[in-house]
Structures are given as C-alpha cells and as structure tokens.
N, C-alpha and C positions, 0 to 999 in steps of 0.2 A: 505868556501866560494868564498869569496875572490877571492882567487889560482884560481877557475874554472873560476867563471867569467872571467880574465887577460887572460888564457889559451882559452875560446872562443872569447875574443876579439882579440886576439894574430892570432890564427885559421880567422876569418875573416880578417882581415889586408891586412895575406900576402895572403886568395883569393884574394879582393879588386886591392893586389897587381900585380896578374899574370894576370890579364884581363884586368887589367891595357894599361898592357903592352902589352897583344896579341893583342889589338886596336892600337896604337901605342903610344903609352901615351902619350896621350890631355889632353896641357892643361888646367888646370880651372878646368874639370870635377875629379880633384880625392872625391868629396865629392856621386857624384854621381855615379861611380865606388864599391864607399863601401855600399853604402844604397844595392845595386842591392846587394854585396857582403852576406850583413846585410838577406836580402830578404829572398835570398837561402840560408843559415843558416837555417833557420826559416820553409824550406819546409822540408829541408833533417831532422832536429827533429822533427817536426813530418806528417808523412806523410800523415797521417787520416786526415789534424784538417779542408783542406778545403776541404773534400768532403763533398757532402749534402747525409742527408739522407735519403732514399727508404720510400715512402708514402706504401708502396702493403707490407711493413716487417714492417712495425709501430704495434700496439698495439699485438701486435704476430700474426698479419698474418690478424683477426680478420677482413675488411673493408669490406663491405658491397660491393657489383658488382652497378657497374656505371653504370646506364643506356648512353652507343652509345649517343654518340651529333651527331646529322643528317646535312651533308652535307650545307651549305647558298646554298641559291635556287637564281644569281641572277636576278629581273625583269625585263625582257625589260625599258625603257626610256622612254611612252605613247602622251611624253612633245616636244612640236610645240618649233622648238630655229629658235631664228627672223629671219633668213634672209636676202639679198638687197629685194626681192620682201615679204616678208612675213608683213599681215598687223602687223603695232604697233601703235595701237590707231587712235585718233579722229583728228588728227597730220594731218594738210593738207601736202602732199609733192610739193608742188609751190607756192613763192612767192605768196600776195592775198593782192588786192588793200584795203582799208580802209575800201570803202561799203559792200563789199567783209566776213570783219575781223572782220563786227563791229556784220555783220551779224547769225555771224560764231558763234562767242562767247556767244550771245546770246541763237544763240538755246544751246550749252551748256553747 
C-alpha cells in the first residue's frame, strides 16, 4: 500500500513540475502547482464524484409531477416619488417670522 501511495505521489509531483515549468517556473508558487496537480489527479481517479444526482431519476423514477411555476408578474408602482415640486408635509418652504412660526407650531 505504501508503494501505491509513493507511486501516486511521484505521479502528482511530476505533473505539478510539468505545469510549473510550462508556466515559466514562477518563484514561490510550487505549492500552488502541487495542489492543482493533486486536484487534477483526484478528478481523473473519480470522474463521477463531482456530479450531482438527477432528481428525476431518484427513487426509481416515481416522482409525482410538479405543478409548473407561474411566471411572476411585476406590479406597477403607484406610489408618489418625491420631487422638487411635490408636497413633503406641513413644513413651510420659506423662512417665517417668529410670530408666524409660533402660530404655525400651535396649529400643527
């Protein structure tokens, strides 16, 4: 078993070395290429491992038909967006005298 592991490790290291040299042997990135080679080896060894199961074939194909999803309808926004000339409440748009301001505050 140790022999198989070392043979696999040698194959991974050789693949990493080929990729590293093909990219111009960038300094300090040997570990990155070794990790890439490990991932590629795992994908090659287990090609079906990353595939998701088809939900239509699960449970012997006995999945009840699903009702179709209705398309969403966007509703028109009927709200008023404030602009320069829209009413923003009871706040006066110009400065008032002190007397008018006191009267305004009593009314509201």
